[in-house]
C-alpha positions, 0 to 999 in steps of 0.5 A, a space after each residue: 777698308 777695315 785695315 785702313 780704319 785701323 792703321 788710322 786709328 793706330 797712327 793717330 794714337 802714335 801722333 798723340 804719343 808724339 804730341 803729349 810728351 812734347 807738352 809735358 817734357 817742359 813742364 816736368 823738366 822745370 818742376 822736377 828738375 834735371 835730377 828728378 827726371 833722371 830718377 824716373 828714367 833710371 828707375 823706369 829703365 830698371 823696371 822695364 826688365 822685369 815688364 819684359 820678363 812678365 810679358 815674356 813675348 806674348 805681345 806678338 804671340 797672343 796677337 797671332 795666335 788669337 788671329 789664328 782662331 777668331 772665327 771659332 769663339 771656343 777655340 779663341 776662348 781657350 786660346 785667350 785663357 791659356 795664354 793669360 794664365 801663362 802671362 799671370 804666372 810669368 808676372 808672379 815669376 817677374 814680381 818674386 825676381 824684383 823682390 830679390 833684386 831690391 835685396 841687393 840694389 837699394 838705391 832709389 828703393 822707394 821709387 823703385 817700389 812705385 815703379 813695381 806697379 808696372 809689373 802688376 799692370 802688365 798682368 792685366 794687359 790684354 791689348 794683344 787679345 783685342 789687336 787679335 780680333 782687329 778691334 783697334 778702335 777700343 784699345 786706341 780709345 782706351 789708350 787715348 783716354 789714359 794718356 789725357 787723364 794722366 796729362 791732367 793729373 800730372 799738371 794738377 798734382 805734380 808740383 815741385 821737385 819732391 813729387 817725383 814719386 808721385 809722378 811716378 804713381 800717376 803714370 804707373 796707375 794710369 797704365 794699370 787702370 787703363 789695362 783694367 778697363 778692357 776686361 769687361 768687355 771680354 764677356 761680349 766676345 768670348 764664350 764660357 770656358 772649360 777650365 780643365 781643358 786649358 793647357 797653358 804650358 803649351 804656349 810657354 816655348 813659342 812665347 820664349 822664342 818671341 821673347 829672345 829677339 826682344 831681349 836682343 833688341 833691348 840689349 843693344 839699345 841700352 848698350 848704345 847709351 852705356 858704351 857711349 857714356 863710358 868711352 865718351 861721357 855721360 853728355 854724349 850718351 844723353 845726346 844719343 838718347 835725345 836723338 833716338 827718342 825723336 827718331 822712334 816717336 817719329 818711326 811709331 807712325 811708320 811701324 803702326 802698320 805692323 801692329 795692325 797688319 800682323 793679325 790680318 796676315 795671321 788670319 789669312 795664313 791660318 785660312 791657307 790663303 798664301 796669295 792673299 798674304 803676299 798681296 797684303 805684304 806687297 801693298 804694306 811695303 809700298 805703303 811704308 816706303 811712301 811714308 817713310 822716305 818723306 819722313 826720313 828726307 824730311 827730318 834730315 832737312 829740319 833736323 840741323 836746328 831741331 835739337 836746340 828747338 826741343 831740348 834748348 841751348 847746349 843741344 846742338 849735337 843732337 840735330 847732327 845725330 838726327 840727320 845721321 840716324 834719320 835712315 833707320 826710319 826707312 830701315 826699320 820700316 821695312 824690317 817691321 814689314 817683313 819681320 812683323 808682318 810676314 815672318 811672325 805671322 807665317 810662323 818663321 820665328 827662327 828667321 825673325 830671331 836670327 835677323 834681330 840677333 845679327 843686328 845686336 851682335 853687329 851693333 855691339 862689334 861696331 860700337 867699340 871702334 866706331 864709338 872710340 874714334 867718332 864718339 856720338 856720330 860713331 854710335 849713330 853710324 853703328 846703329 844705322 849699319 846694324 838695322 841695315 843688317 836686320 833688313 838685308 838678312 830679312 830680305 835674304 830669307 824671303 826672296 824665294 817666297 816674295 818677289 822683291 822686284 815687285 816690293 820695290 817697283 815704286 821706290 825710285 819714285 819715292 826717292 825722287 820726291 824725297 830728294 826733290 822735297 829735301 832741297 828747299 826744305 833744307 835751304 829754309 832750315 838754313 835760312 830761318 835757323 828756328 832755335 827756340 820754341 818761340 812763335 816766330 821759330 815754331 811758325 818757320 818749322 811748321 811752314 818748313 813742314 807744310 811746304 815739304 809735304 806739299 812738294 812731296 804730294 805734288 811730285 808724287 802726282 806727277 810720277 803716279 806710283 801705283 799707290 795713287 791708283 790703289 787710293 783712288 779705287 778705295 775711295 770709289 768703292 766707299 762713295 
């Protein structure tokens, strides 16, 4: 039941992450204008490289290592401080690299200075520790409060196009203050540290091994937009970015399981309970399929006019891109289960790194001809195929440890339910054509989603996959 509660906390927070940008985007777009929004987006994309260097893979690694030793308070305390010292050191290195970067890149100088608060904030981010001990409630509540406070501050203080710097500062300070609020509780969960016994450098190589796949992922995500802009034009790059941002927001609901399951599986692995590790994987894979497949078919059904509805006139191509890219919700959902919930917790980092690297290489190779011949949709197809490469490789490397037939035993039921749901929802989308943010259009979109949910659940209840019986058992135990 603890895993379910943690998932609900995390999924609820991801839903908040979907809702809040939808509230602020129209306001920020109108107040800061396209130029101001572009400055924030561009300077933040630059600073994220330095944030990534400061973190050096500690998000995954720290989470896993704390989960390994959380039953031993002294070992957990030692592991926390060793990893945190390494992180502070890497943050200093990263900030020094940032100052060197500023010497050669002077454009948007003051905005980059403001954005550098995000690098400092990274040094204080210990959410990985709380995830390792499976205290998701604390991190989610902290993040929720920070998001709401920043939302209020944005509406209160950001008033015109000259407030770009203020907008950046509000976002960065919110992250910094939010990270600091997690520190006071440490004294209740950690014991006294013996400083001369700490060996932070032993964690360096393992964190770097997790840093490599993060870099690979970032490279091909950025190259998609860069290559579209260079070959087709900046408009297509913007269309791809808009489509991808919606896909990733929806995907966050699916991958929330990875954040929750990583420490849980890591702990079971550390205890030598391989049977439990596998059973957790089967259950997680089935649950992700149950969630991801209707989200994929649902998004495909409502995507045609969704770009116009959210982003406004001229964004029709976003809907087409979303329909083409929607299948990555399933593919990334599956690779998140196998990668983040099995390969990483069981210390098979090389296999995980290879899968992501193959995806990145595939994407780069496919992008050039695909974008040249098919433009925006070429980039979309290249993205889908590269994610397919990642997922297929991960299936391949776990084929001897996991029963793949057991993982996909209910898949056909979810696919049938998803396809049956798709037909009437797509028909309603074509009939109503919700193209703006009017109450009528929003109402139509809401009805499409509600009808889709009811149809999917109805078919699932008829087909009776094993998740139905598992849910009944869980509720029966907690009556």
